[in-house]
N, C-alpha and C positions, 0 to 999 in steps of 0.2 A: 623581641618581647611580644607577648601575645594581645591582641588588638583587640579592644574592650569598648563596652561604652559604661563610664563608670557609674558602678552600685550608687542608684538615688537613697537608699535605708538608710537612716544615721544609725551610727556604731554599727553599721556592717561590715564584715571583714574580706576584703580581697587575699589570698593568696596565689602565687604561679611559682611553680619550679623549673625556672630558666637555663638555659643553657648560658653561661658565663665564659667572655672571654680569662685566658690564665695572665696573671701577669705578667710572664716570661715565655719566649719560645719554647726551653728547654720542659717548663712547666705543663706546658700544651703536648710538646712530646711524650711526657709521662702519662698524660690523662687519654692521648691516644691509644698508647701501647697496653692502660689497664684495661681497654676495652677489644684490645685487639686489632685495631688500626693502626696502618702505618702512616705518614704523612703523602703515600703516594696515594692511599687508596682511600684519604679524608673527603668527606661530601664536600665541595667547592661552593656550595649552595650555603654553606654555613656562614653566614659574615656575622660575628659575636663581637659583643660591645660589653665594657668593664660593668661592674656591678653597681658602681657607684652611679651612672647614667642613666641605669635603668631605675635604681634607688630612686632620684631625682625627677624623671618622669611621673612616677606615683605620686609625689611630695607636687606637682606642676599641676594634677590634675585633681587636686582637693583630700587627697589621701593626708592623715599622719600617725604619728608611732610606726612610721615607715621605717623597714629594718629587713636586715638580713638574717633570719632567725638561726638556720641551717645551711652547710657551704662542704662540698668533698668537691675538691679539685676545681671543676667546671661548671657543678651542679650547686644551685643556690636556691634557696626558698625565698623568696620576697613576699611581705605581710604589708599593710596596710590597713587601716581602719577609717570609716568616713565616720568622720565628727558631728556630734548630736548638736543641735542648735542648745544657746544658751537658753536657760529660759526666761522669758520676762516676769 
């Protein structure tokens, strides 16, 4: 996941197009095949995590309405909004 300092602007939106792990090895191989890559030529530095873990990270640093807005195989658009303070 992209490392960043959380946006401090209330109501601000953070979007991250992220590479996430496939739920099964077969789906991972299909994703690689779509990109013209084999298991043997795959970049060994790719250490992928599941989608829910990455969504939880956004929640833990204060984002709300966190969700995956789009996903195709191992590519996912993660989005969260910085909450506005309640007016007094």
